[in-house]
C-alpha positions as CSV (number, residue, x, y, z in Angstrom):
1,M,41.1,101.0,15.9
2,S,37.5,99.4,15.1
3,K,34.9,100.9,17.1
4,S,33.9,97.6,18.7
5,S,37.3,97.8,20.7
6,R,36.9,101.3,21.9
7,S,35.7,101.9,25.6
8,A,33.9,105.3,24.9
9,P,30.5,105.2,23.4
10,M,30.6,106.6,20.0
11,R,27.9,108.3,17.6
12,L,27.5,109.9,14.2
13,A,28.1,113.5,15.0
14,M,28.7,115.8,12.1
15,Q,29.3,115.7,8.4
16,R,32.4,117.1,6.9
17,D,32.3,117.6,3.2
18,G,29.2,115.5,2.9
19,V,31.0,112.3,4.5
20,P,30.0,111.2,8.0
21,T,32.4,111.3,10.8
22,R,32.2,109.9,14.3
23,A,33.0,111.5,17.4
24,D,33.4,110.8,21.1
25,E,30.4,111.8,22.9
26,N,32.7,113.5,25.6
27,D,34.1,115.7,23.1
28,R,31.9,118.4,22.6
29,S,34.1,120.8,20.5
30,D,32.5,119.9,17.1
31,W,28.8,119.4,18.2
32,P,26.4,121.7,16.7
33,R,24.4,124.2,18.8
34,M,21.4,122.4,20.5
35,S,17.8,123.3,20.1
36,R,15.2,123.0,22.8
37,R,14.2,119.6,21.6
38,Q,17.6,118.4,21.4
39,F,18.4,119.8,24.7
40,A,15.1,117.7,26.2
41,G,16.4,114.8,24.5
42,T,19.9,114.9,26.2
43,V,18.4,115.3,29.5
44,L,16.2,112.3,28.6
45,A,18.9,110.2,27.6
46,A,20.9,111.1,31.0
47,S,17.7,110.2,33.1
48,V,17.7,106.7,31.7
49,G,21.1,106.3,32.1
50,L,20.5,107.1,35.8
51,G,17.6,104.6,35.9
52,V,14.7,107.1,35.2
53,P,12.4,105.5,32.7
54,L,12.2,107.1,29.2
55,G,9.4,110.1,29.0
56,R,9.3,110.7,32.9
57,A,12.4,112.7,33.1
58,I,10.5,116.2,32.4
59,G,7.6,117.3,34.0
60,Q,6.3,114.0,35.2
61,A,6.2,111.9,38.1
62,P,8.9,109.7,38.5
63,D,8.3,105.8,37.8
64,V,9.9,103.7,40.3
65,S,9.7,100.3,38.4
66,P,13.3,98.6,37.9
67,V,12.2,97.3,34.6
68,A,13.4,99.1,31.7
69,P,11.2,99.1,28.5
70,L,11.5,96.0,26.1
71,A,13.1,98.1,23.3
72,L,15.6,99.4,25.5
73,Q,16.3,96.1,27.3
74,L,16.9,94.6,23.7
75,A,18.8,97.6,22.5
76,R,21.4,97.5,25.7
77,F,22.2,93.8,25.1
78,L,22.8,94.0,21.4
79,N,24.8,96.9,21.3
80,A,26.9,95.5,23.7
81,T,27.5,92.3,21.8
82,R,30.8,91.9,19.9
83,S,32.2,89.4,17.6
84,G,34.2,87.8,20.8
85,D,30.6,87.1,22.6
86,L,29.0,85.1,19.5
87,P,29.9,81.9,18.3
88,A,32.3,81.4,15.3
89,V,29.3,79.6,13.2
90,A,27.1,82.9,13.8
91,L,29.8,85.1,12.1
92,E,30.1,82.3,9.4
93,H,26.3,82.2,8.8
94,A,26.4,86.2,8.7
95,K,29.0,85.9,5.6
96,M,26.8,83.2,4.0
97,L,24.0,85.7,4.2
98,V,25.9,88.3,2.4
99,A,26.7,85.8,-0.5
100,S,23.1,84.6,-0.7
101,T,21.7,87.9,-0.7
102,L,24.0,89.3,-3.4
103,A,23.4,86.3,-5.4
104,S,19.6,86.4,-5.4
105,A,19.9,90.0,-6.2
106,A,21.6,89.2,-9.4
107,P,18.7,87.9,-11.3
108,G,16.4,89.9,-9.1
109,S,17.6,93.2,-10.7
110,R,16.7,92.0,-14.1
111,I,12.7,91.7,-12.9
112,G,10.4,94.5,-13.8
113,S,9.4,95.6,-10.4
114,A,13.2,95.9,-9.3
115,E,13.9,98.0,-12.9
116,I,10.9,100.3,-11.9
117,L,12.1,101.1,-8.3
118,R,15.6,101.2,-9.3
119,T,14.8,103.8,-12.1
120,L,12.4,105.9,-10.0
121,A,15.5,106.2,-7.3
122,K,17.8,107.2,-9.8
123,E,15.4,109.8,-11.1
124,Q,15.2,111.2,-7.9
125,G,18.8,111.6,-7.0
126,G,20.4,112.6,-4.0
127,R,23.7,112.5,-2.0
128,P,25.6,109.6,-3.0
129,D,25.8,107.7,0.1
130,A,25.9,104.1,-1.0
131,T,26.1,102.0,-4.3
132,V,23.2,100.1,-6.1
133,W,24.5,96.5,-6.6
134,Y,25.3,95.8,-10.4
135,D,24.2,99.1,-11.4
136,G,27.1,101.5,-9.7
137,A,24.7,104.3,-9.3
138,R,25.2,106.2,-6.1
139,L,22.1,106.9,-4.0
140,P,21.0,108.6,-0.4
141,L,21.2,105.7,2.2
142,T,17.3,104.9,2.2
143,Q,17.2,104.5,-1.4
144,A,20.3,102.4,-2.1
145,A,18.8,99.9,1.1
146,R,15.6,100.2,-0.5
147,V,16.6,99.2,-4.1
148,N,18.9,96.5,-3.0
149,A,16.6,94.8,-0.9
150,V,13.9,94.8,-3.7
151,Q,16.6,93.4,-6.0
152,S,17.4,90.6,-3.8
153,D,13.4,89.9,-2.7
154,A,12.2,90.0,-6.4
155,A,13.8,86.7,-7.4
156,A,12.6,84.8,-4.4
157,S,16.1,83.2,-4.0
158,D,17.2,85.0,-0.9
159,D,16.9,83.4,2.7
160,S,14.4,82.5,5.3
161,D,13.8,82.3,9.0
162,L,12.8,78.7,9.6
163,R,10.5,80.1,12.5
164,N,8.9,83.0,10.9
165,V,9.3,82.2,7.1
166,A,11.0,85.8,6.8
167,H,13.5,87.0,4.7
168,T,15.6,88.6,7.3
169,G,18.9,88.3,5.5
170,T,17.7,90.4,2.6
171,T,16.9,93.5,5.0
172,V,19.8,93.2,7.3
173,V,22.6,92.8,4.4
174,A,20.8,95.4,2.2
175,T,20.8,97.8,5.3
176,G,24.3,96.8,6.3
177,L,26.2,97.3,3.3
178,A,24.6,100.5,2.4
179,V,25.2,102.0,5.7
180,G,28.6,100.5,6.4
181,E,29.7,101.7,2.9
182,R,28.7,105.3,4.3
183,T,30.1,105.3,7.6
184,G,33.3,103.7,6.9
185,A,32.5,100.2,8.9
186,T,35.0,97.4,8.7
187,G,33.9,93.9,7.7
188,I,33.8,92.6,11.6
189,E,31.5,95.4,12.6
190,L,29.4,94.8,9.6
191,L,28.9,90.9,10.5
192,E,28.2,92.0,14.2
193,A,25.6,94.5,13.1
194,I,24.0,91.5,10.7
195,V,24.2,88.9,13.6
196,T,22.5,91.1,16.1
197,G,20.1,92.7,13.6
198,Y,19.1,89.1,12.6
199,E,18.4,88.0,16.3
200,A,16.1,91.3,16.8
201,A,14.0,90.3,13.8
202,G,13.7,86.8,15.3
203,R,12.8,87.8,18.6
204,V,10.1,89.9,17.4
205,G,8.6,87.4,15.3
206,E,8.9,84.5,18.1
207,A,6.8,87.4,20.3
208,L,4.3,87.8,18.2
209,V,3.5,84.2,17.8
210,S,1.2,84.8,14.6
211,Q,0.4,88.0,12.4
212,P,-2.9,87.0,11.0
213,G,-3.0,88.7,7.4
214,M,0.3,90.8,8.1
215,H,3.6,90.0,5.6
216,A,6.6,89.0,7.1
217,S,8.5,92.0,6.4
218,L,6.7,93.5,9.3
219,I,9.3,91.2,11.4
220,V,12.5,91.7,9.3
221,A,12.2,95.5,9.5
222,F,13.6,95.7,13.1
223,G,16.3,93.5,11.9
224,G,17.4,96.0,9.5
225,T,16.9,98.9,12.1
226,V,19.3,97.3,14.5
227,T,21.5,96.7,11.7
228,A,21.6,100.4,10.8
229,A,21.6,101.5,14.6
230,R,24.8,99.8,15.2
231,L,26.6,100.8,12.1
232,L,25.5,104.4,12.6
233,G,26.9,104.3,16.3
234,L,23.6,105.0,18.0
235,S,23.3,104.9,21.7
236,D,21.3,102.2,23.4
237,I,18.2,104.9,24.0
238,E,18.6,105.9,20.3
239,T,18.3,102.4,19.2
240,A,15.2,101.8,21.5
241,H,13.6,104.8,19.8
242,A,14.7,103.5,16.4
243,I,12.8,100.1,17.2
244,S,9.7,101.9,18.4
245,L,9.5,104.1,15.4
246,T,9.9,101.0,13.5
247,A,7.1,99.4,15.1
248,T,4.7,102.3,14.3
249,T,5.9,102.6,10.7
250,M,6.3,99.3,9.3
251,G,3.2,97.2,7.6
252,G,2.6,94.9,4.7
253,I,-0.5,92.6,3.8
254,G,0.0,89.0,3.6
255,I,-1.9,88.6,0.3
256,G,0.8,90.5,-1.5
257,T,3.2,87.5,-1.4
258,N,1.3,86.7,-4.7
259,S,2.6,89.6,-6.5
260,W,5.2,92.7,-6.8
261,A,3.7,93.7,-3.5
262,R,6.0,91.1,-2.1
263,E,9.4,92.9,-3.0
264,Y,7.7,96.3,-2.5
265,H,7.4,95.2,1.2
266,A,10.9,94.0,1.3
267,G,12.2,97.5,0.0
268,N,9.7,99.4,2.4
269,A,11.2,97.2,5.4
270,A,14.8,98.5,4.5
271,L,13.6,102.0,3.9
272,T,12.0,102.0,7.2
273,A,14.8,100.7,9.1
274,V,17.5,103.3,7.8
275,N,14.9,106.1,8.3
276,T,14.1,105.1,11.7
277,A,17.9,104.9,12.6
278,L,18.8,108.0,11.0
279,A,15.8,109.9,13.0
280,A,16.3,108.4,16.2
281,G,20.3,109.2,16.0
282,R,19.2,113.0,15.4
283,G,17.2,113.1,18.7
284,Y,13.7,111.8,17.5
285,T,11.7,110.0,20.1
286,A,8.6,107.6,20.4
287,N,6.6,106.0,23.2
288,E,9.3,104.0,25.3
289,D,6.9,101.2,26.0
290,L,5.3,101.3,22.3
291,L,6.0,97.6,21.8
292,E,4.4,96.1,25.1
293,A,1.9,99.1,26.1
294,R,-2.0,98.4,25.8
295,R,-2.9,99.2,21.9
296,G,1.0,98.8,21.3
297,F,2.7,96.8,18.8
298,F,2.5,93.3,20.2
299,A,-1.2,93.9,21.2
300,T,-2.1,95.4,17.7
301,F,-0.3,92.8,15.5
302,G,-0.1,89.7,17.7
303,G,-3.4,90.0,19.8
304,S,-3.9,87.8,22.7
305,D,-1.4,85.3,21.1
306,A,1.6,87.7,21.8
307,D,4.0,87.1,24.4
308,P,6.2,90.3,24.7
309,S,8.4,88.8,27.4
310,T,10.0,86.4,24.9
311,L,11.7,89.4,23.0
312,V,14.3,89.7,25.9
313,R,14.2,86.0,27.6
314,D,17.4,84.4,27.5
315,L,19.2,86.9,25.6
316,G,22.6,85.5,24.2
317,R,21.6,82.0,25.4
318,E,21.6,81.2,21.5
319,W,21.4,83.3,18.4
320,D,18.7,82.9,15.8
321,I,21.2,83.2,12.8
322,V,22.7,79.8,14.0
323,T,19.6,78.0,14.9
324,H,16.7,79.2,12.5
325,M,18.7,80.7,9.7
326,A,18.0,79.0,6.1
327,I,19.4,79.8,2.8
328,K,17.5,78.8,0.0
329,L,19.3,76.3,-2.3
330,V,16.5,76.4,-4.7
331,P,14.1,79.1,-5.9
332,G,10.8,80.0,-4.5
333,A,8.9,80.3,-1.4
334,H,11.1,78.6,1.5
335,M,8.0,77.4,3.2
336,F,7.8,74.4,0.4
337,H,11.3,73.5,0.5
338,P,11.2,70.6,2.8
339,A,8.2,69.1,0.8
340,V,10.2,69.6,-2.6
341,E,13.1,68.0,-1.1
342,A,11.0,65.0,0.0
343,A,9.4,64.9,-3.5
344,V,13.0,64.6,-4.9
345,N,14.1,61.7,-2.7
346,A,10.7,59.8,-3.6
347,S,11.0,60.3,-7.1
348,R,14.7,59.1,-7.2
349,D,13.5,56.1,-5.1
350,A,10.7,55.4,-7.3
351,A,12.6,55.8,-10.7
352,L,9.1,56.5,-12.3
353,E,8.4,58.1,-15.7
354,P,6.0,60.8,-15.6
355,H,3.2,58.6,-17.1
356,Q,3.7,56.1,-14.5
357,V,2.8,58.4,-11.5
358,A,-1.0,58.1,-10.5
359,K,-0.9,60.5,-7.6
360,V,1.5,62.8,-5.6
361,L,0.7,63.2,-2.0
362,V,1.7,65.6,0.5
363,S,1.2,66.0,4.3
364,G,2.6,67.9,7.2
365,P,1.4,70.3,9.8
366,R,0.8,73.0,7.5
367,H,-0.2,70.9,4.2
368,G,-3.5,69.7,5.3
369,S,-5.5,71.2,2.4
370,V,-3.7,71.3,-0.7
371,S,-5.3,71.6,-3.8
372,A,-3.9,71.1,-7.5
373,G,-5.5,73.9,-8.9
374,T,-4.0,75.2,-12.3
375,P,-0.7,75.3,-13.6
376,P,1.1,78.8,-13.0
377,R,1.5,81.3,-15.7
378,D,4.6,83.2,-14.5
379,L,7.1,83.3,-12.0
380,I,5.4,85.0,-9.3
381,E,2.8,82.0,-9.6
382,A,5.2,79.4,-9.8
383,I,7.5,80.2,-6.7
384,H,4.3,80.4,-4.8
385,S,2.6,77.0,-6.1
386,L,3.5,73.7,-3.7
387,P,1.7,71.7,-6.8
388,Y,4.4,73.1,-9.1
389,F,7.4,72.6,-7.0
390,L,6.0,68.7,-6.4
391,A,5.3,68.4,-10.1
392,S,8.8,69.4,-11.2
393,A,10.5,67.4,-8.5
394,V,8.6,64.4,-9.7
395,A,9.1,65.0,-13.2
396,D,12.7,65.7,-13.2
397,R,13.8,64.1,-9.9
398,E,15.3,67.3,-8.9
399,F,14.6,70.8,-8.4
400,S,16.9,73.6,-8.9
401,W,17.4,77.3,-10.4
402,I,16.1,76.1,-13.7
403,H,12.8,75.4,-12.5
404,A,12.4,79.2,-12.1
405,T,12.5,79.6,-16.0
406,P,9.9,80.4,-18.4
407,A,10.5,77.1,-20.2
408,K,10.1,74.8,-17.3
409,I,7.3,76.9,-16.0
410,A,5.5,76.2,-19.3
411,D,6.5,72.5,-19.7
412,P,3.3,70.5,-20.6
413,V,4.4,67.7,-18.4
414,M,4.5,69.6,-15.4
415,A,1.0,70.7,-16.1
416,Q,0.1,67.0,-16.2
417,L,1.4,66.3,-12.7
418,I,0.3,69.4,-11.2
419,G,-3.2,67.7,-11.7
420,L,-2.1,64.9,-9.7
421,V,-0.9,66.4,-6.3
422,E,-3.3,66.4,-3.3
423,S,-3.4,66.4,0.2
424,D,-2.7,62.8,1.8
425,P,-5.9,61.5,3.3
426,M,-4.1,59.1,5.4
427,P,-0.9,60.8,6.6
428,P,1.7,58.9,8.1
429,P,2.4,59.7,11.8
430,V,5.2,61.9,11.9
431,D,6.4,64.1,14.7
432,Y,7.6,67.1,13.1
433,E,9.9,69.6,14.7
434,W,9.4,72.6,12.3
435,G,5.9,73.9,11.1
436,W,6.7,73.7,7.5
437,G,8.2,69.9,7.5
438,A,6.4,67.4,5.1
439,T,5.9,64.2,3.8
440,V,5.6,63.3,0.1
441,T,4.3,60.0,-1.3
442,I,4.2,59.2,-4.6
443,V,1.9,56.4,-5.8
444,S,2.4,54.5,-8.9
445,T,-0.2,53.4,-11.6
446,A,0.6,50.0,-10.4
447,G,-0.2,50.9,-6.8
448,N,3.3,51.1,-5.3
449,R,4.2,53.9,-2.7
450,Y,7.3,55.8,-2.4
451,T,7.5,58.1,0.8
452,S,10.0,60.7,1.8
453,T,10.0,63.0,4.9
454,V,12.0,66.1,5.4
455,D,11.6,68.4,8.3
456,A,14.2,71.0,8.2
457,P,15.3,71.4,4.6
458,R,19.2,71.4,3.5
459,G,20.8,74.7,4.0
460,S,19.2,75.3,7.5
461,G,20.5,75.8,10.7
462,P,19.3,72.7,12.1
463,R,21.1,70.6,9.5
464,G,24.1,72.6,9.0
465,I,24.8,74.9,6.2
466,Q,27.8,74.5,4.1
467,W,29.7,76.9,2.2
468,R,30.0,74.5,-0.7
469,D,26.2,74.7,-1.5
470,V,26.4,78.6,-0.7
471,D,29.2,78.9,-3.3
472,A,27.3,77.0,-5.8
473,K,24.2,79.1,-5.5
474,Y,26.1,82.0,-5.9
475,R,28.1,81.0,-8.8
476,A,24.8,79.6,-10.5
477,L,22.9,83.1,-10.1
478,M,25.8,85.6,-10.3
479,P,25.7,85.4,-14.2
480,D,22.6,87.6,-14.1
481,S,24.5,90.5,-12.6
482,G,26.3,91.3,-15.7
483,L,29.7,91.2,-14.0
484,S,32.7,88.9,-15.4
485,S,33.4,85.6,-13.7
486,R,36.7,86.9,-12.6
487,R,35.0,90.0,-10.7
488,S,32.4,87.6,-9.4
489,E,34.9,85.3,-7.7
490,E,36.8,88.5,-6.4
491,I,33.4,89.2,-4.6
492,L,32.9,85.6,-3.4
493,D,36.6,86.0,-2.1
494,A,36.0,89.0,-0.3
495,I,33.1,87.6,1.3
496,H,34.8,84.8,2.5
497,E,37.3,87.1,4.3
498,L,34.9,89.9,5.1
499,Q,36.1,89.6,8.8
500,E,39.4,91.0,7.8
501,L,38.1,94.0,5.5
502,Q,39.2,97.2,6.9
503,A,36.2,99.1,4.9
504,V,32.9,97.7,3.6
505,S,33.4,99.9,0.4
506,E,36.3,97.4,-0.6
507,L,33.3,94.8,-1.1
508,T,31.0,97.5,-2.4
509,R,33.0,98.7,-5.1
510,L,33.2,95.6,-6.5
511,L,29.4,95.3,-7.2
512,E,29.6,98.0,-9.7
513,P,29.8,97.4,-13.6
514,E,33.2,97.0,-14.7
515,Q,35.1,99.6,-16.6
516,G,33.7,99.7,-20.1
517,D,30.0,98.4,-19.0
518,S,27.4,100.7,-19.0
519,A,25.0,100.9,-15.6
């Protein structure tokens, strides 16, 4: 029987021979003796169950406010959500996230940033909780989740939330597979954890409204925290504390996007998520109103723009993983994908040779000041260069995974066209729904104009995400994993039927190097 169908609350209670086991909270026979701190935590938990706010149970005057702290409200709803409460498309999107994340991690595992952190983690060693993808090493939960998240993010080929431009899937999948492998979770439990984790991250991002100078990993860490908390069997109160601990731990500077700091942020998000969930599960607590309080998380990172109330508004009405999730079907920064798709459309309509192009004009809500600049020197610069994206699309009338290779980045034709990219001085009147929508106009040397507009890109919730596109991406990137095509197809088959798996380890064992290969 899966824990989703049990009526009694469950938690990670003990370890026998180093393997976590679950015990009913009503069965105290196998609990360790409690310290004074643990006893206080138990009294605290009981007080909240009786309606007494956190932090008021011991030695403080009662707070008669009927409104629970935001973290606890969110935790209660997400912990209670089961697959039967979710639309079928939410679970399908969760499976697509797993396929996309593992695919992105294949080329990412070969990038120097991932190699360094993977090597360091293996040198440090520790309890063999979870598998490092395509390497086979088994590391402690925190390090396995961190390394796998770095591997996926490093290639900039994972996923993005249309509203927050955050790679939430990388974090929830990396933490979900690691924790699910250790706890013996089923496939459906993993999918539930991914959906609810994605929801938590999306809601935090929406409530913040803006994060000046901060990297989006600040948001995605909350997704990993909820994912880990569910799979560890944390109670509502413990999950709320894990969320608060994440709020006071996670950071990341936005400018780091243009260096290896980007995937370092992703690794830290997964590391933070698992650490806070594990700590909260052992009774570690934080301010109950840390999110919404004066000088709290939203005030600090969102300022006067933040709207904390949106964190718990209309819970369950729709799901972020359905409405805002986008799978990258081409490499690079997802904020540029509508523009590059528009450029492909316009270039196919124009059917011009590069020497026949006079200008490439771009406009959109966030493309008001585009400067062509200089050609990118490497992958990091290329995947964050809108002029490179547009030049590639115009030159080849497509944009695909091949445009993340050194040969394409160094192509002199790209350099020529990059110099022709600029903001449209007279942008057409377009009503965009999404912040990164774009219009691209190609002007020929003969003065002809060819224009296309894309609001939400292919592979996004608003346009519908197709398995055929996800499968094609998976098959294009997985050769870099070092696994055989036969093994890669076994993995993809397992993902398609993830809800039927009796244990997450049935999938993670397929991610190890095949017999005869060296890690």
